[in-house]
N, C-alpha and C positions, 0 to 999 in steps of 0.2 A: 418395756416392762417385763421382767423375767417371769412373773406370775400373772400374765395377762388373762388367762382363762379363769383364774380365781377372782381377779378384779372385775372382770366383765359380768359375772353372775353373783358376785359379792355375797350379800346377805342371804339370798336363797340357797346358795351352795353351802354356806357356812351353817345355816340352820339345819339343812338336811343332813349334813355330815355330823353335826352335834347330836341329832336325834338317833342316827345310826350308831354312833359311839355309845350313847346312853343305853340303847337296847343291847349292844354287845357287852357292856359292863355288867348289866343286870343278869344276862342270860348265858354268857359263855365263859370258858376258862380264860385265865389271864393271858395265855400265849396267843389268843385271838384278838383281844381288845388292846393290848399294849402296842403292837405295831400300828394299828389304826390310829391310836392316840398320837403316836410319834409322827405319823404322816400329817395329822392335823396341826401339830406344833410346827412342822416344817412349812406347810403350805399356807397357813393362815397367820396373819400378823397378830401377835399377842393373843394366842389361843388360850385364854384364861379358863376356858371350859375344862381343859386338861387338869387343872388344879381341883376343880369341883368334882370331876370324875375320880381323881385320886383319893379325895376325901370320902367320896361315896363308897369306894372299895374298902377303905379303912373302916367305915361304919358298918358295912355289911359283913365283912370277914374278920374284923377286929383283931388287931395284933398290937399288943402294948409293949413289945420288947425293943422298940426302936425309939428314936428321938421324938419325944413328946407323945409317943404312942401312935403316930401317923406316918408310917413308912412310905406309903404310896403318895400321900399328900405332900410330904417333904420332897420326895423324888420328883413329883410333878412341878413343884415350885422351882427346883433347881433346873429341871429340864427346860421349862419355859424361859427362865432368865438367861440361861447359857445358849439356848438355841437361837435367840434373836440376832446376836452378832454373826453367827454362822449362817443364818438364813439370808442375811443381807449380801453375803458373798456367793451364794449359790446362783447359778444361771442355768436355765433350761432352754435348750435350743430345739426348735422344731425340725 
């Protein structure tokens, strides 16, 4: 299994990572929480929390100049959908 360390600790690791990402989204600039969210999308299967975090950023910082007024939410949906096929082809060797 390419992601055995994630599978081994599953829910505990995913929950901790989601809480960390939520704290970063609320308290830091975008250039800190975007890479962390991207790591979550790559390492966790169907990391739908990224979509919620994207919508949270849109609600907090509000930008209505993009598709439906949710640029980060839309980008998160696209990222989660397109990252899944790529994620299946990644292999991490120890």
